[in-house]
PLY file of the C-alpha trace (Angstrom):
ply
format ascii 1.0
element vertex 88
property float x
property float y
property float z
element edge 87
property int vertex1
property int vertex2
end_header
-2.90 -19.00 10.54
-1.68 -20.29 7.19
0.26 -17.89 5.00
-0.45 -17.88 1.28
2.65 -17.18 -0.74
2.42 -15.54 -4.13
4.10 -17.21 -7.09
7.54 -15.88 -8.00
8.09 -16.75 -11.67
10.89 -14.21 -12.23
12.85 -15.53 -9.25
12.25 -19.10 -10.34
13.47 -18.31 -13.86
16.57 -16.50 -12.59
17.36 -19.34 -10.23
16.86 -21.98 -12.94
19.36 -20.28 -15.29
21.95 -19.47 -12.64
24.93 -21.84 -12.84
25.30 -22.02 -9.04
23.49 -25.09 -7.76
22.53 -23.73 -4.34
19.38 -21.91 -3.30
19.88 -18.29 -4.24
19.44 -15.69 -6.90
21.88 -13.68 -8.92
22.90 -10.41 -7.25
21.67 -8.27 -10.17
18.23 -9.83 -9.93
18.20 -9.31 -6.16
19.17 -5.65 -6.70
16.30 -5.25 -9.18
13.86 -6.65 -6.63
15.25 -4.43 -3.90
14.86 -1.33 -6.09
11.29 -2.27 -6.98
10.51 -2.86 -3.30
11.96 0.51 -2.33
9.99 2.28 -5.09
6.81 0.57 -3.91
7.52 1.66 -0.33
8.01 5.27 -1.43
4.80 5.17 -3.45
2.95 3.62 -0.51
4.20 6.34 1.82
3.14 9.07 -0.64
-0.33 7.53 -0.89
-0.52 7.27 2.90
0.31 10.98 3.19
-2.37 11.85 0.61
-4.88 9.74 2.55
-3.97 11.60 5.76
-4.40 14.97 4.04
-7.81 14.02 2.65
-8.88 12.51 5.97
-8.04 15.63 7.96
-9.73 17.87 5.37
-12.97 15.87 5.43
-13.16 14.50 8.97
-15.78 16.14 11.14
-17.48 18.15 8.38
-20.96 17.32 9.64
-22.27 16.68 13.11
-24.50 13.83 11.97
-27.64 15.94 12.18
-30.46 14.92 9.83
-30.34 18.34 8.17
-26.62 18.07 7.25
-25.90 18.89 3.64
-25.16 16.14 1.15
-21.61 17.51 0.88
-21.07 17.31 4.64
-22.44 13.77 4.74
-20.17 12.79 1.85
-17.14 14.25 3.63
-17.93 12.19 6.71
-18.39 9.04 4.62
-15.00 9.62 3.00
-13.34 10.22 6.36
-14.91 7.05 7.77
-13.49 5.00 4.89
-10.01 6.54 5.21
-9.76 6.38 9.00
-8.42 2.77 9.15
-5.42 3.85 7.05
-4.36 6.63 9.42
-1.42 5.60 11.58
-1.32 7.11 15.06
0 1
1 2
2 3
3 4
4 5
5 6
6 7
7 8
8 9
9 10
10 11
11 12
12 13
13 14
14 15
15 16
16 17
17 18
18 19
19 20
20 21
21 22
22 23
23 24
24 25
25 26
26 27
27 28
28 29
29 30
30 31
31 32
32 33
33 34
34 35
35 36
36 37
37 38
38 39
39 40
40 41
41 42
42 43
43 44
44 45
45 46
46 47
47 48
48 49
49 50
50 51
51 52
52 53
53 54
54 55
55 56
56 57
57 58
58 59
59 60
60 61
61 62
62 63
63 64
64 65
65 66
66 67
67 68
68 69
69 70
70 71
71 72
72 73
73 74
74 75
75 76
76 77
77 78
78 79
79 80
80 81
81 82
82 83
83 84
84 85
85 86
86 87
């Protein structure tokens, strides 16, 4: 499987202006990237927790019977869409 890498213009720019000739980036730039990564991880975890909460509130609302209310059917549709994001 071939991996597609996203462009990294900020890294390229930092590397191009860094006086060191080897492959690397300035420590301040690396720290900035690390902070952004950690913030994204925290945000991702918060979203995952919200998804879990919504999933467990909506999962199993209706038994699939033809006479289920529109609300119950909607709850089940929501739970079905969220289920792949629930970690065991």
